[in-house]
N, C-alpha and C positions, 0 to 999 in steps of 0.2 A: 494490624498485627493483633489489637484487642480481641478483635473477631477469631481470631484463629486460638488466640490463649481461652475463649470464650469455652469453645469446642475440646479443650486439651483432653478432658478423661474419655472422650469418645475416639479422639485420634489416637491416644494411648492402646486402648485396646485393638487397633487394628493389627492383623499379621503383617500389611503393608508396611514399609518404611518412608516417613515423609518428613519433606525438610521444606524450610524456604531459605533462599540464601541472595544475598545481595548481586545484583548483577555486574557493579562495580569492582568489587574486590573480592566476591566469591566469598565474603562469611557468611555463617552462620547465623540468621535470624530467628529460626525456628526449628525445631524437630520433635518428634513425638518419640516415646520410650524403644518403639522398636529400631527406629534410624539411630538414636544414642546406644543400644545395644551393639547396634553390627557397625558402626562407625564411631567409636568414643573417640572425645576430644584427649590426645594423651599429651598436646602441646601448647606451648604457649599462646599459639596464634591457634584462632577458630575458624581457619578458610576450611572449604570443601576438598582444595587440593591437598591439605595436608593429610584429611581423614580419608580422602581416597587416591592413593598415590598414583592408582594406575588411569587415571582421568586425563586428558589430554586438552589442558585449558584452551589453548589456542584453536585447537581443531574445533572442539563444541564452541566457541565464539562465531567461529565462522558460520556451523552450520545454525546456531540461533538465529545469526544476521540475516540469513536467508528463509527464515520463518521454519525451519525443520526443527526437529527435536535431535537431541545427542544421545546417544547411547552405546552403553559398553557393560562388558559383562565382568564381574569378579570373583573373587573365592574368600570369605573372613571364617575366621576360626581354626582350629586344626583338629585332625584326629577323628574322633564320631562325632561332634560337635561344628565340623565343617559344613558351611553353607555356600551353595553358587548364588549369584546374587544379580539379577539384572538391572541394571542403574539408567533411570530415565531421566535427562535435565530437559524442561522445556517453558517457554515462557508462561505466565498466569494470564489468561486473556481475560479475567475478571479484576485484573489490578492494572493501574495506569502508570505505576511506579516502574522503578528496574529489578525489581525483584524477579525470582526465578523459582520454578517450582521443581523440587527433585522427589523422583519416585522410585523405591526400591522393592523389587518383589524376589521373594526364595522361589529359584528355579529348580530346585536341587531335585525334587520327585522326577521334574520333567526331563533332566538332565541324564536322570539313572534310566527313565524308560528308554530315552533315545541311545542312550550306552547298550542297553539291553537290545533294542531291535538292531542296531548296529553289528551287535556281537552277534545276534540271530543269523543277520544277513549272510555275515561274514563266515560262517558255521556255513549255512545252506548252501553259497558259494563254493565253499571246502568241499562239502558232499556232492555238490553237483561234479564238482571237476573233476573228483576220485571217481564219481561214477561215471563221466563220459570218457574217463582214462581205462577204466576197466571193459566199459564195453566197446573202445577202439582196439583194446588188448585181445578183446573175446574175438571181435569181429577178425583181429590178423592170423590169431588160430585158427580158425575156422575156413580162412580163405587159403590157407595154407594145406586144408584138406578137402578141398571143394571147390570147383569154379564160382566166379563171380555169382552169374546168373542162378544158380543153384541154390547157393545164400541168401539171394534175394527171395528166391520164391520160397525157400524154408522159413525164412524172418517174417514173411508177409501171411502166409498158411499154415506154418507150424511143419508142415511136409515139405518131401520134393518127389514129383512124380516120375519115375522111371521112363528115361526117354530112347527110342531107336533112332541111330545115325545112320543111313544108308552109304554114305560116301567119308570115311574118315580113314586118315592114315596113323600107325602108329607106331613108336620107337621103342626097343626094348635093348638096355643096356645093362651089362654087367662085367665085371674085372676078373680077369684069367689070375688065378692064383689066390685069390682072396683069404681062402680060409687058410691055407700056407702062412700070409702075413698076417693074418689076426692070431696065430697061433706064437710065432717068433717075435715079433713086433711088441713094444711096448704099446698098450690098451688107447691110453689117452692121446700118444701121438698118431697111432693109426686113424683115432675118430674123428682127432682134430684135421687131419690131411682130408679124409673123405668128406668131412662137412664141409670144407674149403672147395673142393672140385664140384660137390652136388651144388653150391651157392653159385659157383660159375656158371654149371649146367641150368641152372633157375633163371640166370641173366639169358642166356643165350636163346631159350626158349622163350622168355618174354618177348625179346627181341625181335622174334618172327611170328609174334601172334597166336603160340601156340600155347598147351596148357600142361603143366607137369600134374599126371594123378598122383602119384606116390612113389615112395623109396621103400625098398624092400632089402634090409642088407646093404650088400652093396650093391643091390638091381635098382635101376632109374627107369622110370615107365613114364613117357610123354607121348601127347596125342597131337592133330590137325583135325579141325574140321568140326569140335566138338567143346563146349554146347555150341558155339556159335560157327553155321555154316562158312565155310573157304572154299572157294573153287579151284582155289591154290595149296589144298590139303598136304598132295605128294609134294610138291616141290618145297615148300614150308619145312616138311619135317626133314626132306634130303639135306637142307641148308644147314637146318639145327645140327643135324648127324655130322656133318663134314667139319662144321665149326668144334664141336665135342672132342672130336678125334684130334683136330688143330692144335685144340688148347691142352689137349693131355701130351702133344707130341713137344710143345714149347716149354708147357712143366716139366716133363722128364728130361729135359736139355739142361735143367738147372738143378735138378732134387736129386737126392740120392736114392730115393725111393722111386722104383719104375710101376707107372700104373699103365697095365695094357687090358684097352676094352674089346667087348667084341657087341658089336650092333646088330640088330635084327629089325628090318622094317617091313610092314605088311600093310594092305590097304584093302576096306570091305566095309560091312556092315557092322554095326557096333549097338551096344544097348549100354547106357550111362546110368546108372542109378545110386543113392545116397543109402549106405548101408551099416545100421545101428540103430541102438534106441539113445544109449547113454553114451557110449562112445561113437562117434560118427566118421565113416570112412566114404569116401566117396570112390567108387571101384567100373570098371569097364568089363563087359563081356560081350564073347560073339566071337565068330571067326576071326576077324582081323587081330584081335588082341592073342589068340592063340597060336596063330601063325607066324606072327612075330615073334614069340617066345620061342619056337620051333626054330625060328630061321637064328636069333642071336643064339642058340647052343649049340648049331652047327659052324657057325663062324670061326675064322682064324683070328689070332690076337691082332688087334688096331684093323680089323676088317671091317665092314659095312656090306651085310647082305641085304639084297632086296628081293621082294615077291615078284612074280611075272607082271600082277595087274599093276604094282605100281610103277615097275619099269614101262609097262605100255605109258603111263600117264606123263612120263616127263623124259623119255629116250632123248627128247630131242634139244632138253636143258642141260644134260648131264651128261657125262664120261660114263659109261659103264663096260665091265667084263665080262663075257659068258662064265658062269660055273658050271653048266649042264645040268642035267636032270636029275634029280633026287628022289629019292624017296623019303616022304615027311610023314612023320608018326600022326593020323587022323585026318591026312590031305591028300595021300596017295602020292603020283608022281607028278613033281613040280620043278617047273625052270625056275634058274635063280641066277641071281646078278652079282656082280660087285661093283658099289660104287665108288666111285674113282676120285668125282670131282665135277667143278661145273662148266660147262662150255662155254667159256669166254675170256676173252684178252686180257691181261693185266691182273692188279692185284684185287681179292674181292673185295678187300677194306684196306684201312689205313696200315702201313705196314709193323705200325706200332701197337695195333689190336691186337688182345693175345685171342681174341675170337676170328683172328683172318685164315685163311686157308690159301 
């Protein structure tokens, strides 16, 4: 111990707290000034366990018996003078007695740096989650106005190329007397009902692999065979139309407001293109779209009017009634048909489904 006392001035100048304790009773045999400052002797017994209450003596002895050091972290002082300390107790390999060496390091700066890094990491993770949430929201909004394949093309190349589709079936729907309903009914309630109906239509369209192109007021436009080719495009859009009508029939049976739709379906070539620079909208152009709009206009309430080309494609799969020949603006004389249902026995789907027919 005399050698240690000889070096007392040098040990007191260290920023590290150093002490030597008795391995039997854990009494403090020697300490430098920094150790005494951090762990002052305030009691009658000068034992390390009294000065460092967080120290687990039994655990420390178990580790020391295996030749391992015992480490713990503690905090001394309060307020601005508080310091985080890393304490290590180990056997002194230079001594033959049962003395133990205690070394204490001030790790406050390290703790502050770790806390700052942890805080920055949490902030970065939060920003990343918020950014991903915003990207998901934007993607959801864009997918509401354009097909996914068009969205993917625009995301990758910054633009979407107009495409021609030679075999597409188009459905146009609007509601009878909607203008009068908009004037006479509460706007909020009317819009809520229309939103409810269009949401159901969206599920029906998705169920049959079709695409809802847009809604215009009380008008609803859907297609099959665009942007992905579908050899059953006419049959798919016909099934959508029948289930839309069936949904409205079941809804009208339990609601005071009666929604009567008119539907036109036509088949032919189309051009699909993204329109706009700041406000995007995906729209369709061509004979099939124009003819579907004309057929919807001449339909009776809750009637599905089908073009001759569409009828030819699916006449063996569905029930039709001939409507005769009519002059259609821009298309001349056209043979029209009324779509009544599918040619099959039994229920189309579960009797509990609102989309059954």
